[in-house]
C-alpha positions in Angstrom: -11.2 226.9 47.0 -7.5 226.5 47.7 -5.7 223.7 45.9 -5.5 220.4 47.8 -8.5 221.2 50.0 -11.4 218.8 49.4 -14.9 220.3 49.4 -16.9 219.5 52.5 -19.9 217.3 51.5 -23.1 218.3 53.2 -25.1 215.5 54.6 -28.3 214.9 52.5 -31.5 214.4 54.3 -34.6 212.8 52.6 -37.8 214.3 54.1 -40.9 212.2 53.5 -44.0 214.2 54.6 -47.4 214.4 52.9 -48.3 217.7 54.6 -47.0 220.4 52.2 -46.6 223.1 55.0 -44.6 220.7 57.2 -42.5 219.4 54.3 -41.5 223.0 53.5 -40.9 223.8 57.1 -38.6 220.8 57.5 -36.8 221.6 54.2 -36.3 225.2 55.2 -35.0 224.4 58.7 -32.7 221.6 57.6 -31.3 223.6 54.7 -30.7 226.6 57.0 -28.7 224.3 59.2 -26.5 223.3 56.3 -28.0 220.1 55.1 -28.9 219.3 51.5 -32.6 218.3 51.5 -34.6 216.1 49.1 -38.3 216.3 50.0 -41.1 214.1 48.7 -44.7 213.7 49.7 -45.3 209.9 49.9 -43.7 206.6 50.5 -43.5 205.5 46.9 -41.7 208.7 45.8 -39.3 208.1 48.7 -38.4 204.6 47.5 -38.0 205.9 43.9 -35.6 208.6 45.0 -33.5 206.2 46.9 -33.3 203.9 43.9 -32.5 206.7 41.4 -30.3 209.1 43.3 -27.3 208.8 45.6 -28.4 207.5 49.0 -29.2 210.2 51.5 -27.4 210.2 54.9 -30.7 210.1 56.9 -34.4 209.9 56.4 -37.0 212.0 58.2 -40.2 210.0 57.8 -43.9 210.5 58.5 -45.8 207.3 59.2 -49.2 208.2 57.8 -48.4 208.6 54.1 -50.5 208.2 51.0 -49.8 205.2 48.7 -47.2 203.6 51.0 -47.0 204.0 54.7 -43.9 205.0 56.6 -43.7 201.6 58.2 -43.7 200.0 54.7 -41.0 202.5 53.6 -39.0 201.4 56.7 -39.4 197.7 55.8 -38.4 198.3 52.2 -35.3 200.3 53.3 -34.2 197.6 55.8 -34.6 194.9 53.1 -32.4 196.9 50.7 -28.7 196.1 51.4 -27.6 199.5 50.1 -30.1 201.4 52.3 -30.4 199.1 55.3 -28.2 201.2 57.5 -29.8 204.6 56.8 -30.9 206.4 60.0 -34.6 206.8 60.1 -36.1 209.6 62.2 -39.9 209.2 62.5 -42.0 212.4 62.9 -45.6 211.4 63.5 -48.8 212.8 64.8 -50.0 209.3 65.6 -49.5 207.1 68.7 -45.9 206.5 69.4 -46.1 204.0 72.3 -45.8 201.1 70.0 -42.8 202.5 68.2 -39.4 201.2 69.3 -35.8 202.3 68.7 -35.3 198.8 67.2 -37.5 199.9 64.3 -36.5 203.6 64.0 -33.4 205.5 65.1 -35.5 208.3 66.6 -39.2 208.9 67.2 -40.6 212.4 67.5 -44.2 213.3 68.1 -45.9 216.2 66.2 -45.9 219.0 66.7 -42.1 219.0 66.6 -39.9 222.0 67.1 -37.2 222.6 64.5 -34.7 222.4 67.4 -35.8 218.9 68.3 -35.7 217.8 64.6 -32.2 219.2 64.1 -31.0 217.6 67.3 -32.5 214.2 66.2 -30.9 214.5 62.7 -27.5 215.5 64.2 -27.6 212.6 66.7 -28.5 210.0 64.1 -25.8 211.2 61.8 -23.3 211.0 64.6 -24.4 207.5 65.7 -24.0 206.1 62.2 
């Protein structure tokens, strides 16, 4: 790297998905698009990662998670002053009619194409 040129920091995305295949698919697609990805399988692990590591730039969050639901993760993030502004992209197989953009920055219904997920992440990062 030439002197005086700062390295470009890739945005870090926290993926919270209990389905191993989907978690790996999201990780692969996001990594291929140039994002750094931290992937966990449940809500408690997500909150631990946020406490122990530098904050991600956005969260891709399933709602139906073991041990702590996606809605509870969202509530904990919004109550944490350091994480309150994190964009949250919900990817769920459940009903979405009761989800609002006041709660989440983007709502995607499974099955989700990688193109739709990447677009949602890009839009959320741009808005914030």
